[in-house]
NUPALUM-653673 format. One line per 5 residues: for each residue x, y negated, z negated of N, C-alpha, C. Coordinates in steps of 0.001 Angstrom, whole numbers, plus 500000, padded with zeros to 6 digits. Layout:
X:Y:Z:X:Y:Z:X:Y:Z ~ ...
***
This chain:
890956:782358:861149:889771:782009:860339:889210:780677:860813 ~ 887893:780615:861032:887278:779391:861555:887196:778311:860476 ~ 887306:777057:860904:887150:775924:859982:885708:775429:859951 ~ 884880:775977:860869:883495:775489:860968:882581:776153:859940 ~ 882940:776028:858680:882116:776627:857622:880980:775668:857290
879751:776186:857332:878577:775362:857026:878398:775324:855512 ~ 878226:774122:854990:878041:773979:853542:876706:774613:853134 ~ 876750:775599:852203:875486:776244:851810:874634:775319:850943 ~ 873375:775163:851316:872463:774311:850533:871027:774675:850885 ~ 870112:774382:849956:868691:774586:850238:868076:773258:850681
866995:773345:851421:866278:772134:851837:865654:771452:850622 ~ 865493:770116:850645:864805:769433:849545:863369:769962:849424 ~ 862924:770157:848190:861544:770594:847960:861361:772103:847973 ~ 862471:772844:848013:862407:774307:847992:863184:774796:846766 ~ 862522:775569:845914:863139:775997:844663:863852:777334:844830
865058:777395:844289:865826:778639:844312:866429:778816:842920 ~ 866279:780007:842346:866683:780236:840964:867824:781239:840866 ~ 868605:781106:839804:869596:782133:839483:868870:783305:838820 ~ 869495:784507:838799:868762:785687:838318:868104:785528:836947 ~ 868789:784893:835972:868205:784759:834620:866898:783969:834672
866892:782884:835463:865675:782076:835592:864614:782839:836386 ~ 865049:783590:837395:864095:784343:838214:863408:785427:837389 ~ 864156:786034:836455:863553:787035:835562:862434:786393:834749 ~ 862713:785195:834204:861715:784483:833402:860509:784097:834263 ~ 860782:783607:835474:859721:783241:836412:858829:784454:836706
859479:785596:836979:858733:786821:837296:857880:787286:836121 ~ 858412:787112:834888:857647:787497:833693:856383:786642:833584 ~ 856522:785339:833873:855353:784454:833836:854338:784881:834894 ~ 854853:785178:836091:853973:785606:837181:853248:786900:836814 ~ 853983:787846:836208:853377:789128:835804:852310:788920:834728
852568:787992:833797:851595:787695:832726:850309:787144:833319 ~ 850459:786248:834299:849279:785666:834959:848508:786768:835692 ~ 849228:787596:836445:848582:788686:837197:847857:789640:836247 ~ 848521:790009:835140:847913:790941:834180:846607:790390:833621 ~ 846587:789092:833335:845365:788481:832801:844254:788441:833843
844607:788113:835074:843598:788095:836137:842971:789486:836299 ~ 843820:790514:836257:843316:791889:836420:842489:792322:835201 ~ 842882:791826:834019:842152:792148:832785:840692:791706:832876 ~ 840448:790609:833620:839090:790068:833764:838373:790600:835010 ~ 838956:791618:835652:838255:792267:836761:838427:791618:838115
839451:790765:838280:839697:790161:839592:840525:791117:840451 ~ 840189:791175:841722:840841:792102:842660:841903:791370:843479 ~ 843029:792044:843773:844086:791355:844525:843790:791301:846018 ~ 844142:790162:846620:844203:790096:848088:845487:789362:848448 ~ 845899:789504:849701:846980:788685:850242:846590:788337:851666
846971:787170:852106:846661:786754:853480:847960:786329:854156 ~ 847991:786302:855485:849231:785906:856165:849639:784472:855810 ~ 850937:784253:855708:851460:782902:855458:851178:782013:856671 ~ 851174:782622:857872:850899:781870:859114:849469:782159:859560 ~ 848726:781089:859854:847362:781213:860394:847279:780373:861671
846219:780571:862428:845951:779672:863548:845693:778277:862975 ~ 846259:777268:863594:846102:775892:863092:844627:775506:863040 ~ 843838:775952:864015:842405:775580:864050:841654:776136:862838 ~ 842101:777289:862314:841471:777879:861126:841777:777025:859902 ~ 843053:776664:859737:843450:775888:858559:842919:774462:858604
842720:773925:859799:842294:772524:859928:840829:772391:860307 ~ 840038:773446:860054:838620:773429:860438:837868:772274:859797 ~ 838275:771923:858574:837574:770856:857847:837888:769478:858435 ~ 838916:769401:859228:839271:768089:859789:840547:767578:859168 ~ 841142:766590:859805:842494:766110:859499:842725:765515:858130
842895:764173:858083:843193:763500:856822:844573:763865:856308 ~ 844697:763879:854970:845972:764167:854313:846509:765547:854688 ~ 845597:766513:854821:846015:767888:855121:846809:767929:856423 ~ 846287:767273:857457:846951:767312:858769:848346:766692:858689 ~ 848496:765649:857856:849809:765004:857714:850814:765924:857031
850331:766764:856095:851235:767572:855274:851490:768973:855827 ~ 850684:769393:856781:850757:770787:857232:851975:771011:858132 ~ 852599:772194:857999:853694:772583:858889:853094:773295:860098 ~ 853191:772639:861275:852605:773205:862503:853705:773518:863503 ~ 853477:774550:864316:854411:774865:865392:853675:775675:866452
854290:775796:867625:853670:776548:868721:854485:777796:869019 ~ 853786:778874:869365:854436:780094:869843:853635:780537:871057 ~ 854250:780404:872220:853489:780660:873456:852392:779620:873590 ~ 851146:780088:873789:850021:779157:873955:849278:778905:872644 ~ 849777:779465:871537:849008:779409:870286:849557:778354:869338
848664:777517:868798:849020:776562:867746:848941:777282:866408 ~ 850062:777309:865708:850133:778011:864426:850449:777028:863302 ~ 850172:777443:862065:850495:776596:860916:850729:777468:859693 ~ 851554:776956:858759:851768:777626:857476:850620:777239:856540 ~ 850115:778208:855771:848998:777898:854862:849452:776853:853839
848554:775889:853534:848893:774803:852603:848227:775000:851241 ~ 847281:775955:851166:846724:776376:849886:846221:777810:850059 ~ 845593:778366:849034:845075:779734:849142:843555:779755:849287 ~ 842927:778573:849233:841459:778500:849292:840946:778599:850724 ~ 841594:777879:851642:841156:777928:853052:841344:779349:853614
842511:780005:853370:842614:781402:853811:841567:782313:853159 ~ 841189:782027:851898:840141:782812:851239:838817:782646:851973 ~ 838506:781414:852362:837263:781147:853092:837222:781947:854399 ~ 838326:781933:855128:838416:782698:856373:838285:784200:856095 ~ 838949:784657:855043:838966:786075:854659:837554:786558:854321
836842:785788:853497:835488:786194:853068:834531:786194:854268 ~ 834642:785182:855129:833781:785132:856320:834070:786317:857244 ~ 835340:786644:857404:835751:787722:858322:835376:789108:857792 ~ 835502:789300:856465:835285:790632:855880:833970:790711:855099 ~ 833063:789759:855366:831824:789621:854586:831098:790949:854370
830937:791722:855432:830147:792956:855337:830871:794063:854570 ~ 832183:793900:854364:832958:794938:853657:833164:794615:852176 ~ 832785:793409:851757:833037:792982:850380:831810:793176:849504 ~ 832042:793339:848194:830960:793452:847220:830847:792130:846476 ~ 829640:791568:846440:829423:790267:845790:828705:790435:844461
828983:789562:843465:829981:788496:843500:831388:789079:843726 ~ 832125:788419:844622:833470:788867:844973:834467:788121:844087 ~ 835175:788886:843258:836147:788301:842335:837539:788635:842849 ~ 838257:787628:843299:839588:787910:843834:840639:787048:843141 ~ 841868:787622:843077:843011:786778:842731:844019:786869:843863
844762:785804:844005:845772:785733:845074:846955:784953:844510 ~ 848119:785584:844514:849353:784924:844078:850289:784911:845275 ~ 850638:783729:845748:851487:783669:846936:852031:782271:847163 ~ 852963:782190:848121:853588:780904:848437:852730:780118:849426 ~ 852709:778803:849225:852047:777898:850167:853036:776784:850537
852707:776042:851590:853673:775098:852160:853011:773755:852438 ~ 853638:772693:851941:853136:771337:852202:854309:770426:852499 ~ 854196:769683:853598:855261:768752:853982:855159:767460:853205 ~ 855241:767571:851859:855146:766378:851015:856485:765663:850997 ~ 856442:764392:850574:857679:763649:850404:858469:764333:849284
859715:764697:849577:860512:765423:848577:860851:764498:847421 ~ 860480:764896:846219:860855:764162:845015:860938:765143:843861 ~ 861549:764701:842791:861766:765565:841622:860461:766171:841134 ~ 860426:767500:841047:859233:768158:840510:858114:768378:841514 ~ 858287:767884:842763:857291:768136:843817:857925:769080:844822
857175:770077:845240:857773:771112:846087:857038:771234:847410 ~ 857808:771603:848444:857223:771842:849770:856854:773309:849946 ~ 857526:774165:849196:857190:775592:849154:856972:775932:847688 ~ 855811:776476:847361:855561:776786:845948:854523:777897:845804 ~ 854605:778573:844669:853657:779643:844347:852382:779059:843755
851242:779535:844247:849962:779278:843595:849407:780599:843095 ~ 848750:780538:841949:848124:781718:841354:846640:781394:841202 ~ 845818:781895:842103:844401:781516:842169:843478:782655:841763 ~ 842365:782292:841127:841225:783207:841022:839990:782471:841523 ~ 839084:783216:842138:837789:782677:842564:836733:783747:842420
835527:783303:842070:834351:784185:842063:833415:783637:843132 ~ 833112:784441:844149:832286:783998:845275:830944:784724:845226 ~ 829867:783974:845282:828528:784560:845308:827969:784610:846712 ~ 827033:785502:846945:826334:785587:848229:824989:784884:848069 ~ 824928:783610:848516:823691:782837:848402:823554:782101:847091
823925:782750:845973:823845:782083:844670:824931:782630:843749 ~ 825202:781878:842692:826201:782289:841712:825828:781670:840366 ~ 825560:782517:839384:825068:782051:838086:826065:781115:837405 ~ 825545:780128:836689:826366:779127:836001:827253:779758:834922 ~ 826862:780938:834420:827665:781593:833371:829075:781909:833897
829212:782129:835201:830544:782343:835795:831459:781152:835513 ~ 830876:779947:835532:831668:778732:835277:832208:778724:833849 ~ 831466:779373:832930:831885:779427:831527:832925:780517:831285 ~ 832956:781541:832157:833947:782603:831981:835347:782130:832371 ~ 835423:781236:833347:836729:780780:833845:837613:780223:832707
837088:779349:831804:837950:778876:830705:838479:780006:829824 ~ 837724:781114:829708:838224:782226:828890:839410:782903:829571 ~ 839437:782895:830913:840601:783424:831652:841802:782494:831434 ~ 841546:781183:831524:842624:780191:831305:843191:780365:829892 ~ 842281:780457:828907:842697:780578:827504:843559:781831:827302
843075:782971:827774:843795:784237:827625:845176:784169:828285 ~ 845223:783581:829483:846475:783512:830249:847514:782662:829535 ~ 847124:781464:829103:848119:780566:828496:848510:781001:827085 ~ 847616:781700:826389:848004:782293:825103:849081:783355:825348 ~ 848870:784191:826370:849843:785249:826673:851159:784696:827217
851098:783494:827795:852334:782838:828259:853104:782218:827092 ~ 852483:782239:825893:853188:781771:824695:852798:780388:824219 ~ 851678:779848:824735:851254:778506:824328:850075:778582:823362 ~ 850068:777690:822375:848954:777618:821425:848191:776306:821565 ~ 848955:775204:821683:848330:773877:821707:848082:773416:823145
846933:773780:823686:846541:773306:825011:845031:773077:825010 ~ 844598:772198:825885:843173:771862:825943:842660:772006:827366 ~ 841586:772780:827505:840892:772903:828792:839803:771841:828804 ~ 839962:770855:829680:838977:769763:829763:837950:770115:830833 ~ 836677:769970:830471:835582:770409:831341:834632:769245:831602
834172:769125:832836:833155:768131:833190:832293:768720:834296 ~ 831332:767932:834773:830483:768360:835887:830324:767185:836849 ~ 830690:767411:838110:830639:766330:839110:829221:765790:839287 ~ 828202:766665:839076:826808:766215:839255:826440:765156:838220 ~ 826980:765306:837013:826715:764312:835954:827227:762950:836409
828453:762934:836944:829037:761666:837415:828289:761133:838633 ~ 828044:762024:839605:827371:761595:840841:825980:761046:840546 ~ 825230:761771:839695:823876:761327:839326:823894:760004:838589 ~ 824889:759811:837721:825018:758543:836987:825283:757395:837959 ~ 826165:757620:838939:826465:756565:839921:825232:756240:840772
824489:757278:841152:823244:757044:841909:822270:756210:841083 ~ 822187:756513:839805:821336:755758:838872:821739:754283:838847 ~ 823052:754018:839036:823530:752618:839086:823372:752008:840479 ~ 822865:752809:841422:822682:752302:842790:823916:752472:843657 ~ 824858:753292:843224:826073:753550:844013:825886:754897:844712
825727:754872:846033:825417:756106:846754:826663:756850:847219 ~ 827720:756099:847554:828965:756772:847963:829980:756647:846828 ~ 830130:757724:846065:830947:757640:844844:832306:758321:844976 ~ 832678:758756:846187:833919:759527:846365:835141:758759:845867 ~ 835272:757487:846287:836444:756690:845895:836452:756417:844401
835248:756195:843838:835143:755930:842388:835606:757169:841621 ~ 835163:758357:842069:835563:759608:841422:837081:759770:841451 ~ 837680:759439:842589:839142:759558:842716:839844:758624:841728 ~ 839299:757423:841585:839890:756443:840663:839772:756912:839220 ~ 838583:757381:838838:838362:757856:837461:839282:759028:837155
839496:759893:838146:840341:761078:837969:841793:760697:837658 ~ 842164:759443:838000:843542:758989:837758:843725:758323:836400 ~ 842656:758318:835577:842697:757600:834297:843907:757984:833445 ~ 844177:759292:833324:845321:759772:832518:846633:759152:833000 ~ 846755:759012:834322:848020:758540:834896:848149:757022:834839
847052:756294:835159:847196:754842:835371:846608:753984:834243 ~ 845810:754584:833364:845246:753837:832239:843968:753095:832603 ~ 843238:752652:831543:841907:752052:831704:841930:750744:832490 ~ 842920:749889:832219:842982:748583:832901:843141:748742:834404 ~ 844011:749661:834804:844238:749901:836239:842982:750490:836891
842292:751375:836163:841037:751936:836683:840055:750801:836957 ~ 839940:749882:835996:839030:748740:836150:839416:747892:837363 ~ 840736:747656:837521:841228:746877:838678:840845:747559:839986 ~ 841065:748883:840061:840756:749619:841300:839263:749572:841614 ~ 838435:749670:840573:836980:749616:840785:836569:748245:841322
837240:747187:840838:836967:745820:841349:837346:745734:842825 ~ 838522:746321:843144:838993:746295:844545:838030:747031:845476 ~ 837277:747985:844908:836295:748728:845718:834992:747939:845891 ~ 834961:746723:845345:833809:745833:845548:832661:746026:844572 ~ 832926:746683:843434:831852:746899:842451:831638:745658:841596
830363:745388:841270:830054:744261:840386:830532:744582:838975 ~ 830877:743510:838210:831423:743678:836857:830459:744434:835948 ~ 829162:744181:836107:828147:744836:835266:828210:746363:835448 ~ 828343:746792:836703:828422:748236:836987:829740:748821:836480 ~ 830818:748055:836636:832125:748507:836144:832055:748726:834630
831452:747773:833912:831316:747879:832451:830559:749151:832064 ~ 829474:749436:832816:828661:750621:832512:829444:751908:832780 ~ 830236:751904:833855:831061:753083:834178:832105:753307:833081 ~ 832793:752229:832675:833829:752332:831629:833216:752833:830327 ~ 832051:752278:829983:831337:752683:828756:830978:754179:828829
830525:754595:830015:830076:755973:830223:831238:756962:830043 ~ 832371:756696:830710:833475:757664:830651:834174:757666:829290 ~ 833853:756658:828447:834457:756609:827110:833554:757196:826022 ~ 832437:757817:826429:831574:758489:825435:832432:759490:824661 ~ 832382:759402:823323:833296:760217:822514:832537:761081:821510
833311:761812:820686:832731:762699:819678:833023:764146:819996 ~ 832377:765042:819248:832516:766480:819523:831790:766801:820829 ~ 831949:768027:821325:831262:768424:822563:829753:768240:822426 ~ 829183:768669:821283:827730:768540:821066:827318:767068:821010 ~ 828161:766243:820359:827839:764797:820253:827859:764132:821630
828830:764525:822455:828880:763965:823816:827639:764364:824610 ~ 827254:765636:824501:826054:766109:825212:824804:765384:824701 ~ 824713:765159:823373:823579:764405:822798:823549:762977:823328 ~ 824741:762346:823408:824824:760966:823941:824331:760911:825381 ~ 824685:761937:826168:824233:761982:827574:822722:762151:827654
822176:763003:826773:820707:763198:826750:820003:761894:826387 ~ 820573:761178:825399:819942:759942:824910:819929:758828:825939 ~ 820765:758940:826967:820757:757923:828037:819437:757949:828808 ~ 818741:759123:828730:817433:759311:829411:817477:758823:830866 ~ 818477:759267:831581:818640:758862:832985:817689:759669:833854
816872:758975:834622:815912:759667:835502:816537:759857:836878 ~ 817347:760880:836957:817992:761221:838223:818157:762733:838246 ~ 817634:763374:839281:817619:764844:839328:819017:765439:839308 ~ 819942:764819:840051:821312:765357:840117:821970:765262:838741 ~ 821803:764116:838078:822364:763926:836739:821835:764987:835776
820523:765174:835767:819912:766099:834809:820264:767561:835105 ~ 820411:767876:836397:820862:769229:836764:822282:769466:836252 ~ 823155:768463:836451:824542:768554:835976:824612:768658:834465 ~ 823758:767896:833770:823738:767928:832305:823308:769307:831793 ~ 822278:769878:832428:821832:771239:832058:822968:772256:832242
823686:772129:833358:824806:773040:833631:825913:772873:832593 ~ 826198:771619:832241:827250:771340:831263:826876:771896:829886 ~ 825610:771787:829518:825117:772343:828247:825285:773870:828256 ~ 824913:774501:829379:825010:775971:829497:826471:776426:829431 ~ 827345:775705:830145:828770:776069:830155:829350:775909:828753
829047:774791:828086:829551:774545:826735:829131:775677:825783 ~ 827884:776107:825893:827379:777179:825029:828132:778492:825296 ~ 828260:778851:826573:828824:780168:826898:830347:780227:826755 ~ 831034:779095:826898:832489:779104:826667:832764:779569:825243 ~ 831932:779099:824298:832053:779528:822894:831799:781032:822761
830750:781500:823445:830383:782917:823381:831518:783781:823933 ~ 832202:783279:824965:833335:784014:825551:834554:784032:824630 ~ 834482:783312:823513:835536:783412:822497:836645:782392:822608 ~ 836428:781322:823383:837454:780274:823458:837299:779368:822233 ~ 838332:779219:821391:838201:778366:820200:837938:776908:820586
837155:776215:819740:836773:774830:820061:837967:773894:820166 ~ 839076:774243:819456:840248:773350:819558:840941:773474:820907 ~ 840555:774455:821716:841211:774647:823010:840379:774216:824218 ~ 839198:773651:823988:838449:773113:825131:837603:771928:824693 ~ 837337:771049:825631:836499:769883:825324:835833:769354:826582
834651:768775:826397:833991:768065:827495:834668:766711:827618 ~ 835090:766365:828824:835774:765089:829076:835166:764473:830326 ~ 834438:763382:830156:833698:762775:831271:834592:762048:832265 ~ 835900:761986:831982:836816:761347:832951:837366:762353:833957 ~ 837161:763650:833711:837699:764667:834634:836785:764720:835859
837345:764345:836999:836527:764292:838218:837068:765210:839311 ~ 838379:765548:839288:839034:766321:840333:838923:765607:841674 ~ 840042:765167:842193:840039:764384:843418:839546:765096:844660 ~ 839634:766422:844680:839260:767136:845904:837761:767043:846167 ~ 837416:766776:847424:836022:766507:847788:835101:767708:847661
835660:768949:847773:834728:770072:847859:834170:770535:846520 ~ 834663:770011:845392:834065:770386:844109:832723:769693:843938 ~ 831721:770473:843562:830352:769926:843525:829687:770044:842149 ~ 830284:770821:841232:829662:770997:839916:830703:770952:838822 ~ 830836:772063:838079:831817:772150:836990:833230:771900:837516
834009:771133:836758:835434:770927:837084:836268:771140:835821 ~ 837525:771593:836023:838422:771882:834903:839789:771254:835138 ~ 840412:770821:834046:841831:770450:834024:842380:770949:832693 ~ 843579:771521:832701:844178:772047:831470:845483:771319:831186 ~ 845644:770878:829930:846825:770110:829532:847471:770721:828293
848817:770663:828234:849529:771007:827006:849428:769801:826079 ~ 848895:770002:824863:848571:768876:823976:849764:767977:823672 ~ 850925:768588:823475:852103:767790:823086:852913:767317:824295 ~ 852503:767717:825492:853264:767363:826696:852315:766976:827824 ~ 851403:766048:827525:850414:765649:828541:851083:764982:829746
852317:764462:829540:853036:763812:830650:853360:764799:831775 ~ 853372:766106:831462:853600:767132:832502:852435:767135:833484 ~ 851259:766662:833031:850062:766663:833886:849297:767964:833736 ~ 848292:768115:834568:847439:769298:834497:848236:770541:834901 ~ 848124:771604:834069:848879:772838:834355:847992:773907:835002
846684:773618:835075:845747:774567:835685:844460:773802:835945 ~ 843949:773877:837168:842754:773092:837484:841881:773823:838493 ~ 840656:773339:838656:839735:773956:839613:838318:773510:839382 ~ 837363:774314:839880:835967:773941:839717:835023:774746:840596 ~ 833787:774260:840620:832679:774905:841353:832488:774187:842686
832223:774977:843724:831930:774391:845042:830703:775095:845611 ~ 829951:774364:846437:828661:774860:846939:828796:775919:848020 ~ 829766:775712:848920:829791:776583:850092:831220:776778:850577 ~ 831829:777859:850138:833242:778109:850427:833549:778120:851923 ~ 832757:778855:852701:833156:779184:854084:832264:778543:855132
831787:777325:854866:830811:776709:855783:831361:776488:857189 ~ 832697:776439:857343:833278:776207:858671:833465:777499:859461 ~ 833227:778644:858798:833491:779926:859457:832269:780842:859529 ~ 831211:780518:858797:830033:781391:858791:828795:780605:858387 ~ 827617:781122:858760:826368:780481:858336:825920:780973:856963
826580:782019:856468:826248:782530:855130:826586:781458:854089 ~ 825684:781262:853121:825977:780305:852038:826749:781060:850946 ~ 827961:780587:850673:828845:781299:849740:829351:780345:848651 ~ 828547:780141:847596:829010:779291:846497:830096:779994:845695 ~ 830957:779216:845052:832035:779838:844284:832541:778949:843172
833374:779542:842325:834051:778792:841260:835436:779408:841102 ~ 836434:778560:840881:837784:779101:840773:838761:778116:840174 ~ 839952:778613:839911:841046:777775:839390:842350:778166:840061 ~ 843331:777283:839915:844654:777537:840467:845718:777099:839466 ~ 846742:777935:839317:847930:777550:838547:849058:777377:839549
849616:776179:839626:850771:775940:840499:852020:776391:839751 ~ 852390:777666:839925:853408:778262:839065:854788:777649:839268 ~ 855171:777330:840496:856508:776774:840750:856672:775449:840020 ~ 855677:774561:840189:855738:773251:839520:855693:773415:838004 ~ 854814:774310:837510:854697:774541:836071:856025:775035:835504
856642:776014:836171:857926:776559:835717:858980:775460:835667 ~ 859037:774659:836721:860028:773574:836797:859832:772586:835652 ~ 858571:772173:835429:858279:771174:834383:858600:771721:832991 ~ 858219:772977:832739:858473:773577:831425:859977:773735:831193 ~ 860689:774100:832245:862142:774268:832167:862822:772937:831875
862395:771887:832595:862956:770545:832411:862727:770038:830989 ~ 861536:770368:830433:861181:769904:829084:861722:770837:827996 ~ 862529:771845:828392:863082:772842:827461:862009:773573:826650 ~ 860850:773791:827265:859760:774496:826584:859841:776004:826816 ~ 860635:776390:827800:860880:777820:828017:862388:777995:828136
862875:779151:827757:864313:779354:827933:864606:780750:828466 ~ 865644:780802:829270:866034:782085:829858:866840:782856:828825 ~ 866425:784077:828578:867112:784906:827577:867773:786123:828215 ~ 867267:786546:829361:867778:787776:829984:868553:787453:831252 ~ 869798:787939:831313:870578:787834:832551:870460:789111:833370
869856:790133:832760:869728:791421:833427:868475:792109:832910 ~ 867963:793031:833688:866814:793828:833252:867260:795238:832848 ~ 868586:795451:832857:869141:796763:832552:869165:796991:831048 ~ 868737:798176:830607:868752:798528:829179:870104:799125:828786 ~ 870673:799922:829706:871932:800592:829375:872839:800671:830606
874120:800395:830388:875123:800512:831448:875953:801767:831185 ~ 875940:802688:832127:876738:803920:831989:878146:803667:832522 ~ 879133:803984:831680:880539:803819:832066:881186:805213:832122 ~ 881329:805750:833339:881953:807078:833439:883482:806951:833404 ~ 884133:807833:832651:885598:807868:832651:886058:808527:833968
887340:808391:834250:887896:808939:835506:887600:810442:835597 ~ 887040:810865:836727:886725:812272:836957:885341:812677:836476 ~ 884590:811741:835880:883264:812095:835338:882116:811272:835969 ~ 882392:810783:837190:881385:809973:837887:880113:810773:838171 ~ 880270:812013:838653:879094:812826:839016:878172:813041:837812
878804:813361:836653:877993:813561:835439:877294:812253:835031 ~ 878015:811123:835213:877429:809808:834899:876210:809519:835758 ~ 876333:809843:837059:875217:809611:837990:874024:810470:837603 ~ 874281:811714:837215:873188:812627:836838:872457:812097:835592 ~ 873218:811653:834590:872585:811142:833361:871803:809859:833661
872357:809030:834541:871630:807805:834943:870281:808177:835557 ~ 870271:809194:836408:869014:809644:837044:868031:810163:835987 ~ 868564:810938:835006:867702:811467:833937:867047:810340:833140 ~ 867839:809318:832817:867314:808190:832029:866260:807411:832831 ~ 866528:807203:834111:865550:806469:834956:864232:807227:835045
864324:808567:835092:863094:809371:835131:862253:809167:833875 ~ 862928:808775:832785:862232:808508:831513:861879:807022:831394 ~ 861911:806299:832531:861549:804869:832595:862482:803971:831796 ~ 863752:804332:831727:864745:803462:831080:865588:802831:832195 ~ 865578:801493:832248:866342:800784:833289:867833:801021:833062
868437:801704:834011:869821:802171:833834:870663:801770:835035 ~ 871877:801270:834730:872835:800940:835788:874109:801735:835527 ~ 874793:802111:836593:876070:802827:836424:877194:801968:836990 ~ 878270:801829:836221:879408:801018:836666:880259:801850:837610 ~ 880359:801432:838860:880985:802257:839904:882393:801798:840285
882806:800632:839765:884118:800098:840159:885232:800700:839290 ~ 886451:800786:839877:887617:801280:839115:888284:800079:838455 ~ 887979:799889:837178:888524:798748:836434:888944:799216:835046 ~ 889650:798332:834308:890013:798639:832927:888754:798599:832065 ~ 888793:799336:830924:887617:799414:830051:887162:798039:829572
888134:797179:829257:887782:795832:828771:886921:795085:829764 ~ 887230:795222:831039:886463:794531:832085:885056:795120:832191 ~ 884949:796440:832011:883643:797098:832094:882737:796634:830953 ~ 883290:796580:829731:882503:796087:828608:882171:794593:828785 ~ 883132:793847:829344:882914:792408:829598:881765:792173:830569
881661:793058:831555:880573:792978:832541:879215:793118:831836 ~ 879127:794154:830959:877869:794376:830218:877564:793182:829320 ~ 878598:792633:828717:878447:791504:827792:877919:790258:828509 ~ 878534:789945:829665:878128:788749:830426:876671:788826:830862 ~ 876222:790014:831225:874837:790175:831688:873852:790397:830532
874381:790509:829313:873498:790715:828166:872844:792091:828158 ~ 873527:793079:828758:872999:794459:828736:873164:794983:827299 ~ 872079:795413:826654:872171:795720:825218:873038:796935:824859 ~ 873106:797947:825758:873841:799174:825412:874771:799602:826537 ~ 875893:800213:826143:876743:800914:827119:876843:802376:826688
876961:803260:827681:877029:804699:827423:878272:805257:828114 ~ 879189:805767:827311:880447:806260:827883:880333:807762:828138 ~ 880742:808170:829338:880710:809588:829720:882151:810023:830032 ~ 882687:810936:829213:884049:811425:829440:884162:812893:829039 ~ 885388:813371:828957:885632:814802:828694:884990:815238:827373
885246:814466:826305:884749:814809:824973:883226:814883:824961 ~ 882600:813890:825623:881135:813803:825647:880530:815020:826360 ~ 881104:815383:827488:880574:816512:828264:880736:817819:827476 ~ 881904:817993:826813:882142:819201:826007:881090:819346:824909 ~ 880859:818250:824187:879967:818289:823020:878483:818190:823395
878222:817693:824618:876825:817432:824995:876251:816272:824184 ~ 877163:815399:823703:876764:814194:822960:877494:813009:823593 ~ 876849:811830:823539:877353:810703:824330:877578:809477:823452 ~ 878650:808712:823776:879008:807522:822982:878149:806335:823410 ~ 877216:805974:822559:876342:804821:822834:876823:803639:822004
877157:802541:822689:877608:801333:821979:876525:800261:822030 ~ 876189:799741:820838:875302:798571:820739:876172:797350:820996 ~ 875939:796669:822113:876828:795580:822534:876720:794348:821635 ~ 875621:794235:820900:875476:793068:820023:876247:793274:818719 ~ 876130:794474:818138:876780:794731:816840:878157:795374:816989
878406:795991:818141:879660:796716:818349:879641:798121:817774 ~ 878541:798487:817128:878432:799826:816521:878366:800889:817623 ~ 879124:801971:817435:879159:803027:818440:878921:804371:817753 ~ 878045:805206:818329:877804:806528:817732:877609:807576:818808 ~ 877902:808822:818437:877737:809964:819348:876332:810533:819168
875578:810593:820271:874179:811023:820183:873869:812099:821217 ~ 872939:812979:820861:872436:813933:821848:871531:813180:822825 ~ 871189:813809:823937:870342:813149:824936:868978:812801:824341 ~ 868457:813680:823458:867147:813410:822823:867238:812191:821909 ~ 868346:812101:821106:868546:810957:820204:868732:809668:821006
869469:809813:822118:869682:808671:823026:868352:808082:823483 ~ 867475:808981:823934:866168:808554:824443:865365:807826:823376 ~ 865415:808336:822152:864687:807688:821043:865187:806267:820813 ~ 866522:806119:820758:867121:804783:820523:866750:803822:821656 ~ 866933:804260:822893:866718:803383:824042:865253:803041:824241
864345:803969:823930:862912:803697:824102:862406:802759:823014 ~ 862984:802893:821793:862510:802087:820661:863057:800656:820689 ~ 864175:800444:821386:864813:799130:821317:864207:798167:822331
***
């Protein structure tokens, strides 16, 4: 026997779950998928590996530092770092085969070479939806997105969450009105308000060389408060003569109106003028979603409107709006905060235990039950009965079904409820009723 045994371990930043946690993770993923499909989004999948030039078409920066690149022969390849860039390539490539507005969802793993730290992952699942228009896309689409978020998180079991909504044009137009033409860094700073607080935001704005008078006006602006209607009234009363600002305000008014029409309760969404979204490609509506009692977890779902999804791959103008749920990070954070708990160690409804000499009959009954959509496992090892029941108990399998001489003679089977210990002899029809109802 060799002594060169390699210690088994996963790389930092890669999540691996035990079956009970994986079952819970899969249930969350299925809930998200079901909601996306409920709203008419179509599934796509793209290769995990793309040509590096495709993924880096927008140019380097942070993306180039974080991307996993490698060569195979003469080709530069890279692992996808999000699902939006592959979507842009996909829509440009299949443009003539798609029906617009194109509503797609994509659930898949992405890869980022981030510094490994608690709660940050290098491999993680994203769950994205996007609506892509051909040339134009009505603002009402921006109002439908919060209804998808609301439906999804309600089905995931959450009640107290807030979808925060803003419009980048409102902020950009306001900054132009103050004589600030390049507002990218300011937007990034404002977007960090939740994390760093008002004083730090003010310090960062000073470091960017802004005069105190302008800083005061920005702070005053992002602190506009009240109900959604009151905030919109306050913005109107500013009477700012800037086309971008007024266009953004009109869009925000329209989105606020239609979010209500889509049935999202007012306690679950609000206009928040501090939401800026750090990513440069958002040009209009932006969203961030927070759990009210656990804001320290950060945004659990975010996204927004962009002018031209595929500008690096086609001359077609393709505006869009979308959101992303980072499921791996969300699962980790909820698990750490004990907000979700694993209840199932198995997906099996019934474990069949055949007595000696009755394996064939056990296998046949297992097949019959599976045909009726009952998750069934058969115990195939030669062990004592106590160990067989212990196996079902450890995995939390709710029922065991014993198949032996008496059962075959009578055509009735011993079904044991593993929680109560109650055992009864049932016909196959009675068995099906019990197992389907439980």
